C-alpha positions as MATLAB code, in Angstrom:
seq = 'XXXXXXXXXXXXXXXXXXXXXXXXXXXXXXXXXXXXXXXXXXXXXXXXXXXXXXXXXXXXXXXXXXXXXXXXXXXXXXXXXXXXXXXXXXXXXXXXXXXXXXXXXXXXXXXXXXXXXXXXXXXXXXXXXXXXXXXXXXXXXXXXXXXXXXXXXXXXXXXXXXXXXXXXXXXXXXXXXXXXXXXXXXXXXXXXXXXXXXXXXXXXXXXXXXXXXXXXXXXXXXXXXXXXXXXXXXXXXXXXXXXXXXXXXXXXXXXXXXXXXXXXXXXXXXXXXXXXXXXXXXXXXXXXXXXXXXXXXXXXXXXXXXXXXXXXXXXXXXXXXXXXXXXXXXXXXXXXXXXXXXXXXXXXXXXXXXXXXXXXXXXXXXXXXXXXXXXXXXXXXXXXXXXXXXXXXXXXXXXXXXXXXXXXXXXXXXXXXXXXXXXXXXXXXXXXXXXXXXXXXXXXXXXXXXXXXXXXXXXXXXXXXXXXXXXXXXXXXXXXXXXXXXXXXXXXXXXXXXXXXXXXXX';
ca = [
    -144.951  -36.652   -4.966;
    -143.329  -34.306   -7.479;
    -142.258  -30.739   -6.757;
    -145.366  -29.259   -8.405;
    -147.706  -31.354   -6.244;
    -145.751  -30.423   -3.121;
    -146.039  -26.700   -3.926;
    -149.772  -27.105   -4.583;
    -150.290  -28.752   -1.211;
    -148.370  -25.984    0.546;
    -150.455  -23.371   -1.245;
    -153.788  -25.083   -0.543;
    -154.353  -23.720    3.003;
    -153.630  -20.171    1.829;
    -155.942  -20.469   -1.165;
    -158.760  -22.001    0.887;
    -158.402  -19.342    3.582;
    -158.412  -16.558    0.976;
    -161.556  -17.922   -0.684;
    -163.277  -18.212    2.711;
    -162.318  -14.656    3.617;
    -163.523  -13.344    0.251;
    -166.949  -14.945    0.362;
    -167.481  -13.742    3.929;
    -166.457  -10.212    2.947;
    -169.130  -10.319    0.269;
    -171.804  -12.063    2.345;
    -171.443  -10.569    5.828;
    -172.152   -6.810    5.699;
    -175.890   -6.830    5.046;
    -179.102   -5.928    6.891;
    -177.444   -3.888    9.661;
    -175.565   -3.966   12.939;
    -176.577   -6.874   15.181;
    -177.730   -6.151   18.748;
    -174.702   -7.825   20.339;
    -172.309   -6.163   17.897;
    -173.491   -2.743   19.067;
    -173.074   -3.821   22.675;
    -169.563   -5.141   22.040;
    -168.585   -1.872   20.388;
    -169.822    0.219   23.300;
    -168.076   -2.098   25.780;
    -164.865   -1.806   23.784;
    -165.095    1.974   23.836;
    -164.891    1.605   27.633;
    -161.767   -0.595   27.836;
    -161.580   -2.897   30.816;
    -160.118   -6.249   31.828;
    -163.537   -7.823   31.583;
    -167.268   -7.324   31.313;
    -170.280   -8.934   32.971;
    -171.063  -11.255   30.076;
    -167.879  -11.538   28.043;
    -164.089  -11.281   28.305;
    -162.438   -8.174   26.837;
    -160.906   -9.300   23.544;
    -163.976   -9.300   21.268;
    -165.292   -5.899   22.496;
    -161.851   -4.336   22.057;
    -161.512   -5.656   18.504;
    -165.053   -4.558   17.643;
    -164.499   -1.035   18.944;
    -161.179   -0.754   17.100;
    -162.945   -1.258   13.752;
    -165.224    1.723   14.446;
    -162.602    4.282   15.454;
    -162.798    5.869   12.002;
    -166.598    5.950   11.949;
    -169.428    3.499   11.478;
    -168.452    0.636    9.178;
    -170.294   -2.665    9.020;
    -167.773   -3.888    6.431;
    -164.787   -3.362    8.737;
    -166.630   -4.755   11.737;
    -167.513   -8.013   10.020;
    -164.146   -8.342    8.344;
    -162.880   -9.505   11.754;
    -165.060  -12.650   11.991;
    -164.400  -13.207    8.281;
    -160.673  -13.247    9.007;
    -161.131  -15.707   11.864;
    -163.262  -17.962    9.654;
    -160.435  -18.001    7.126;
    -157.912  -18.758    9.877;
    -160.087  -21.653   11.085;
    -160.017  -23.170    7.598;
    -156.250  -22.721    7.432;
    -155.473  -24.427   10.749;
    -158.036  -27.191   10.109;
    -156.207  -28.095    6.910;
    -152.966  -28.148    8.896;
    -154.591  -30.512   11.395;
    -155.816  -32.777    8.586;
    -152.274  -32.901    7.238;
    -150.905  -33.720   10.695;
    -153.415  -36.563   10.900;
    -152.004  -37.982    7.678;
    -154.433  -36.484    5.205;
    -153.420  -35.969    1.610;
    -154.730  -33.555   -0.991;
    -158.322  -34.824   -1.007;
    -158.624  -34.840    2.790;
    -157.330  -31.276    2.943;
    -159.686  -30.022    0.220;
    -162.610  -31.771    1.882;
    -161.649  -30.257    5.248;
    -161.655  -26.786    3.718;
    -165.127  -27.358    2.258;
    -166.643  -28.727    5.450;
    -165.131  -26.187    7.862;
    -165.972  -23.250    5.606;
    -169.553  -24.313    4.822;
    -170.838  -26.111    7.918;
    -173.753  -23.869    8.974;
    -172.724  -23.103   12.552;
    -169.104  -22.394   11.614;
    -170.175  -20.197    8.694;
    -172.499  -18.349   11.073;
    -169.624  -17.731   13.507;
    -167.747  -16.110   10.624;
    -170.759  -14.011    9.626;
    -171.054  -11.530   12.479;
    -169.081  -10.355   15.485;
    -169.579  -12.568   18.529;
    -167.679  -14.248   21.312;
    -167.521  -17.425   19.199;
    -165.831  -15.810   16.206;
    -162.224  -16.642   17.090;
    -162.629  -20.004   18.780;
    -162.963  -22.362   15.796;
    -159.478  -21.117   14.915;
    -158.056  -20.977   18.449;
    -159.488  -24.282   19.695;
    -158.294  -26.082   16.568;
    -154.865  -24.502   16.977;
    -154.765  -25.829   20.546;
    -155.630  -29.320   19.290;
    -153.023  -29.138   16.523;
    -150.329  -27.954   18.926;
    -151.129  -30.602   21.541;
    -151.014  -33.306   18.883;
    -147.532  -32.100   17.969;
    -146.631  -32.291   21.672;
    -147.964  -35.844   21.989;
    -145.909  -36.823   18.953;
    -142.716  -35.554   20.519;
    -142.254  -31.846   19.760;
    -142.895  -30.442   23.207;
    -142.131  -26.858   22.227;
    -145.635  -26.695   20.772;
    -146.982  -26.718   24.346;
    -146.295  -22.987   24.437;
    -148.437  -22.492   21.322;
    -151.222  -24.557   22.883;
    -151.074  -22.558   26.108;
    -150.992  -19.215   24.337;
    -153.899  -20.101   22.042;
    -155.999  -21.426   24.935;
    -155.271  -18.298   26.958;
    -156.417  -16.075   24.094;
    -159.532  -18.209   23.666;
    -160.313  -17.698   27.356;
    -160.148  -13.961   26.685;
    -162.827  -14.288   23.987;
    -165.453  -16.569   25.562;
    -165.958  -17.949   29.052;
    -167.160  -21.362   27.834;
    -163.580  -22.013   26.710;
    -163.046  -23.054   30.336;
    -164.984  -26.253   29.586;
    -162.915  -26.967   26.476;
    -159.713  -26.507   28.460;
    -160.932  -28.692   31.333;
    -162.038  -31.385   28.875;
    -158.574  -31.444   27.304;
    -156.819  -31.587   30.668;
    -159.112  -34.351   31.925;
    -158.625  -36.371   28.729;
    -154.849  -36.108   28.948;
    -154.824  -37.014   32.650;
    -156.797  -40.256   32.232;
    -154.671  -41.418   29.300;
    -150.973  -42.306   29.195;
    -150.291  -38.777   27.920;
    -150.528  -37.631   31.543;
    -146.753  -37.965   31.556;
    -146.572  -34.808   29.460;
    -147.475  -32.674   32.471;
    -144.030  -33.439   33.899;
    -142.451  -31.650   30.941;
    -141.095  -28.121   31.515;
    -142.561  -27.150   28.136;
    -146.052  -28.278   29.144;
    -145.778  -26.523   32.487;
    -144.657  -23.433   30.611;
    -147.702  -23.705   28.339;
    -150.010  -23.958   31.341;
    -148.320  -20.965   32.944;
    -148.670  -18.934   29.731;
    -152.350  -19.789   29.500;
    -152.951  -18.732   33.109;
    -150.965  -15.529   32.642;
    -153.026  -14.470   29.628;
    -156.371  -15.345   31.230;
    -155.572  -14.080   34.740;
    -156.536  -10.387   34.366;
    -160.051  -11.283   33.258;
    -160.372  -13.901   35.977;
    -159.357  -11.323   38.580;
    -161.898   -8.873   37.127;
    -164.695  -11.442   37.467;
    -163.607  -12.231   41.026;
    -163.461   -8.548   41.977;
    -167.022   -8.018   40.686;
    -168.545  -11.045   42.410;
    -168.462  -13.464   39.452;
    -171.271  -11.760   37.501;
    -171.045  -14.270   34.632;
    -172.021  -17.086   36.990;
    -174.975  -15.052   38.225;
    -176.016  -14.400   34.624;
    -175.837  -18.103   33.731;
    -177.919  -19.060   36.762;
    -180.548  -16.490   35.855;
    -180.677  -17.726   32.267;
    -181.684  -21.191   33.431;
    -184.882  -19.836   34.987;
    -187.153  -19.129   32.052;
    -184.951  -17.433   29.432;
    -183.068  -20.348   27.873;
    -184.598  -23.343   26.127;
    -183.553  -26.485   28.009;
    -183.599  -29.813   26.146;
    -182.745  -33.401   27.026;
    -179.604  -35.287   25.956;
    -181.028  -36.802   22.764;
    -182.591  -33.518   21.681;
    -179.292  -31.765   22.370;
    -177.406  -34.206   20.150;
    -180.080  -33.713   17.514;
    -179.490  -29.982   17.670;
    -175.769  -30.565   17.218;
    -176.535  -32.449   14.012;
    -178.821  -29.651   12.807;
    -176.441  -26.776   13.529;
    -173.463  -28.516   11.940;
    -175.683  -29.435    8.976;
    -177.220  -32.892    8.417;
    -175.027  -33.566    5.343;
    -171.925  -32.541    7.317;
    -172.683  -34.235   10.642;
    -171.639  -37.734    9.494;
    -168.173  -36.315    8.804;
    -167.610  -35.264   12.414;
    -169.141  -38.484   13.725;
    -166.679  -40.462   11.610;
    -163.966  -38.092   12.781;
    -164.588  -38.771   16.463;
    -164.340  -42.512   15.794;
    -161.146  -41.988   13.766;
    -159.594  -39.972   16.608;
    -160.619  -42.569   19.208;
    -159.017  -45.456   17.307;
    -155.515  -43.947   17.200;
    -153.590  -43.878   20.507;
    -151.919  -40.550   19.726;
    -155.217  -38.802   18.961;
    -157.458  -40.527   21.507;
    -157.244  -37.570   23.871;
    -158.955  -35.397   21.244;
    -161.874  -37.829   20.910;
    -162.243  -38.108   24.679;
    -162.091  -34.352   25.177;
    -164.825  -33.932   22.544;
    -167.081  -36.410   24.369;
    -166.388  -34.762   27.732;
    -167.129  -31.295   26.350;
    -170.445  -32.305   24.780;
    -171.357  -34.232   27.914;
    -170.659  -31.211   30.099;
    -172.822  -28.994   27.899;
    -175.689  -31.480   28.097;
    -175.383  -31.782   31.877;
    -175.204  -28.011   32.392;
    -177.977  -27.235   29.863;
    -175.670  -25.163   27.684;
    -176.963  -23.690   24.450;
    -176.295  -25.866   21.420;
    -173.688  -23.534   19.945;
    -171.590  -23.217   23.119;
    -169.288  -26.142   22.193;
    -169.558  -25.683   18.422;
    -166.070  -24.229   17.996;
    -164.739  -27.752   18.586;
    -166.133  -29.163   15.340;
    -163.209  -28.373   13.010;
    -161.223  -30.967   14.984;
    -163.425  -34.018   14.265;
    -164.227  -32.582   10.828;
    -160.533  -32.726    9.892;
    -160.234  -36.274   11.234;
    -163.401  -37.339    9.423;
    -162.087  -36.016    6.128;
    -158.889  -38.012    6.582;
    -160.966  -41.140    7.169;
    -163.122  -40.422    4.106;
    -159.986  -40.011    2.005;
    -158.839  -43.472    3.034;
    -162.251  -45.023    2.353;
    -162.477  -43.535   -1.138;
    -158.884  -44.261   -2.151;
    -159.909  -46.786   -4.814;
    -162.670  -44.707   -6.415;
    -161.854  -41.903   -8.804;
    -165.558  -41.081   -9.166;
    -166.683  -41.126   -5.529;
    -164.320  -38.391   -4.355;
    -165.517  -35.635   -6.716;
    -169.138  -36.704   -6.117;
    -168.657  -36.466   -2.342;
    -166.981  -33.060   -2.572;
    -169.676  -31.774   -4.929;
    -172.495  -32.972   -2.655;
    -170.959  -31.159    0.326;
    -170.404  -27.951   -1.649;
    -174.007  -27.985   -2.896;
    -175.310  -28.742    0.610;
    -173.263  -25.895    2.024;
    -174.515  -23.522   -0.663;
    -178.104  -24.454    0.192;
    -177.620  -23.725    3.891;
    -175.530  -20.546    3.516;
    -178.492  -18.174    2.937;
    -179.967  -19.493    6.197;
    -176.903  -18.514    8.243;
    -175.466  -15.530    6.339;
    -177.528  -12.416    5.463;
    -177.112  -12.683    1.694;
    -180.754  -12.477    0.575;
    -183.203   -9.555    0.785;
    -185.665  -10.037    3.625;
    -188.690  -11.109    1.565;
    -186.589  -13.395   -0.600;
    -185.018  -14.898    2.501;
    -188.401  -15.665    4.076;
    -189.556  -17.524    0.979;
    -186.239  -19.376    0.732;
    -186.229  -20.308    4.427;
    -189.754  -21.652    4.159;
    -188.768  -23.915    1.266;
    -185.600  -25.238    2.912;
    -187.142  -25.873    6.330;
    -190.236  -27.333    4.695;
    -188.131  -29.740    2.670;
    -186.412  -30.858    5.901;
    -189.714  -30.962    7.830;
    -188.239  -28.538   10.370;
    -189.174  -25.246   11.971;
    -187.114  -22.520   13.624;
    -188.116  -23.960   16.987;
    -185.887  -26.989   16.328;
    -182.777  -24.923   17.056;
    -184.241  -22.184   19.279;
    -182.059  -21.368   22.286;
    -184.249  -18.801   24.093;
    -187.928  -18.383   24.876;
    -189.379  -15.331   23.163;
    -192.265  -14.396   20.916;
    -191.720  -15.254   17.265;
    -190.383  -12.573   14.953;
    -190.953  -12.280   11.208;
    -187.266  -13.037   10.648;
    -185.110  -15.443   12.670;
    -183.904  -13.815   15.915;
    -180.377  -13.017   14.700;
    -181.671  -11.445   11.492;
    -184.446   -9.570   13.325;
    -181.874   -8.141   15.716;
    -180.121   -6.509   12.749;
    -183.153   -4.283   12.160;
    -184.617   -1.209   13.784;
    -181.668    0.264   15.644;
    -181.042    3.466   13.627;
    -184.812    4.045   13.591;
    -184.948    3.680   17.374;
    -182.201    6.275   17.789;
    -183.957    8.660   15.396;
    -187.229    8.305   17.323;
    -185.579    9.070   20.659;
    -183.720   12.007   19.090;
    -187.073   13.513   18.093;
    -188.421   13.065   21.612;
    -185.348   14.737   23.112;
    -185.535   17.591   20.606;
    -189.114   18.253   21.728;
    -188.142   18.770   25.356;
    -187.587   22.248   26.848;
    -183.924   23.212   26.929;
    -183.706   22.902   30.727;
    -185.131   19.380   30.582;
    -182.700   18.328   27.855;
    -179.761   19.425   30.006;
    -180.873   17.335   32.980;
    -182.451   14.353   31.228;
    -181.288   10.760   31.274;
    -182.366    7.947   28.955;
    -183.102    4.551   30.511;
    -183.131    1.630   28.059;
    -184.691   -1.733   28.790;
    -181.751   -3.809   27.547;
    -178.175   -3.507   26.350;
    -179.195   -3.657   22.689;
    -181.382   -0.573   22.974;
    -178.821    1.254   25.107;
    -175.921    0.480   22.761;
    -177.956    1.420   19.676;
    -178.845    4.792   21.194;
    -175.224    5.482   22.072;
    -173.912    4.289   18.709;
    -176.450    5.859   16.358;
    -177.708    8.739   18.471;
    -176.671   12.358   18.048;
    -176.812   14.885   20.860;
    -178.629   12.560   23.236;
    -178.489   12.759   27.046;
    -176.589    9.982   28.839;
    -177.961    6.505   28.155;
    -178.177    4.030   31.042;
    -179.646    0.583   31.608;
    -179.820   -2.030   34.328;
    -178.947   -4.786   31.869;
    -175.606   -6.606   32.297;
    -172.539   -4.377   31.852;
    -174.633   -1.215   31.635;
    -175.713   -1.735   35.245;
    -172.075   -1.613   36.362;
    -171.621    1.693   34.550;
    -174.279    3.195   36.813;
    -176.643    6.175   36.384;
    -173.926    8.399   34.888;
    -174.358   11.120   37.504;
    -177.993   11.859   36.629;
    -180.722   12.196   39.246;
    -183.577   11.157   36.967;
    -185.612   14.341   37.446;
    -186.428   14.076   33.755;
    -186.206   10.537   32.487;
    -186.854    9.140   29.028;
    -187.900    5.536   29.479;
    -187.337    3.451   26.338;
    -189.450    0.335   26.417;
    -190.819    0.890   29.925;
    -193.687    2.664   31.632;
    -191.876    4.987   34.083;
    -192.387    2.441   36.846;
    -196.162    2.877   36.775;
    -196.770   -0.161   38.973;
    -194.526    1.242   41.700;
    -195.712    4.851   41.161;
    -192.095    5.945   40.702;
    -192.933    9.157   38.811;
    -195.581   11.815   39.302;
    -196.234   12.062   35.577;
    -195.610    9.806   32.599;
    -196.324   10.723   28.997;
    -195.958    8.457   25.979;
    -194.053   10.704   23.595;
    -193.469    8.261   20.741;
    -193.534    4.655   19.609;
    -190.514    3.000   18.023;
    -190.052   -0.167   16.007;
    -189.866   -1.533   12.494;
    -191.652   -4.450   10.849;
    -188.601   -6.737   10.727;
    -187.357   -6.006   14.252;
    -187.585   -8.721   16.879;
    -190.997   -8.922   18.534;
    -190.167   -7.132   21.779;
    -188.550   -4.224   19.909;
    -191.671   -3.463   17.874;
    -194.271   -0.973   19.141;
    -191.733    0.133   21.735;
    -193.011    2.964   23.976;
    -190.810    6.008   24.522;
    -192.010    7.652   27.725;
    -191.124   11.007   29.280;
    -191.186   10.743   33.069;
    -191.140   13.680   35.526;
    -191.317   14.075   39.279;
    -189.478   11.047   40.650;
    -190.483    9.655   44.022;
    -186.910    8.420   44.443;
    -183.655    9.659   42.908;
    -182.161    7.418   40.228;
    -178.909    6.687   42.157;
    -180.996    5.452   45.102;
    -183.141    3.324   42.818;
    -180.196    1.930   40.859;
    -179.462   -1.229   42.939;
    -182.994   -2.476   42.228;
    -182.537   -2.162   38.443;
    -179.793   -4.792   38.211;
    -180.658   -7.359   35.528;
    -177.946   -9.924   34.778;
    -179.429  -12.237   32.170;
];
């Protein structure tokens, strides 16, 4: 290899990461703020060591982007940056696995364009950082297995940070530990460097673990509740089929080949085994299909190295393979990133799914009535309009009522949207997830604006209930359309007394 080729290879990860970041910057900030993004922002504006349904890191980052005012561009620049970082470290892993220029280019294409990974880079969520962090853990542990034990500290630090972004990282960490323990690499746990890495991981994750313990492990309660009617539960074969669909049918063979490639090499076998254990755990526990998806850059990188070796004698096959994957990724991108106007998207989605003989139900993760747009896209619509509707209702109240009123929202999306977009509104409360822990905000509920409810008509909680307005937009998700906004007066029971019954962890 000459000096020019060597410089090109060193520059490749930076170029690929920059291109990934640029296309996400252009593609991400459309439609509007997603339900969960609004919730993360409002959680982050109330800093804590943890929250009912997520660790603290993602909410804190989301809130930090909004300190200067509302900005969808800044908000979604964060997942864009993590998507770029995932491409960068995946190329590094491909190189560590022995991949040359073609394997590294192919890795960049696959990791950047695989539908589920592109979706993680498209909006703020607890998965946004983990394709980068989990792959960094794998890269660092591979360096440890190959003799450079100092990388154990990098692995421990990255895993600890990943635990502060999403609770399902616990299963990835346990899968790695179990894989190492059943293989000869168990000897590594006698190393001071490995013990230091474990200690660093625990130290980083400990504050959030203590927060969950102090609050009665609310995440476990939420997961149990989700298994009783909310989440779609599928069998093992259907789950594996969903994994193929979310990673993209043209891309799935790459990770399948990658798992085999990892399993055949003694030094990388722990990565193949940990992948199998992770997927197996998700199947057994009825996890949603995207819960383990941050692991895919690892077998993708290995698969690209294997494909490089298989195509070594063909000058034509390599560019054809790369072109096919780029075209496939371009076809799927408008399905997972909000790049098309709504009507154009609906026509495009119909053509793509029709060509694949699929429907949205094939990858549905929750039971709910169908929306015009896919759930994630639908949940980017209607929030400013909801806040404006409630503002009008509040403005129509007598001054004395406005001073004593409280707004009760049916879920965290509605509550966060009212807090984020609303102006001059009374305190907003909800029994949903973290909002329940924040309580009734010192309000008695003498005058209550019930968003999405009926003032507890079945329990006769209020002496009077008047429907003051109806909120919702055509593209909003089904249960946010035709949303009643009720004004309730004359409570039979004060809101603080009623509060324990409003808890809804789901």
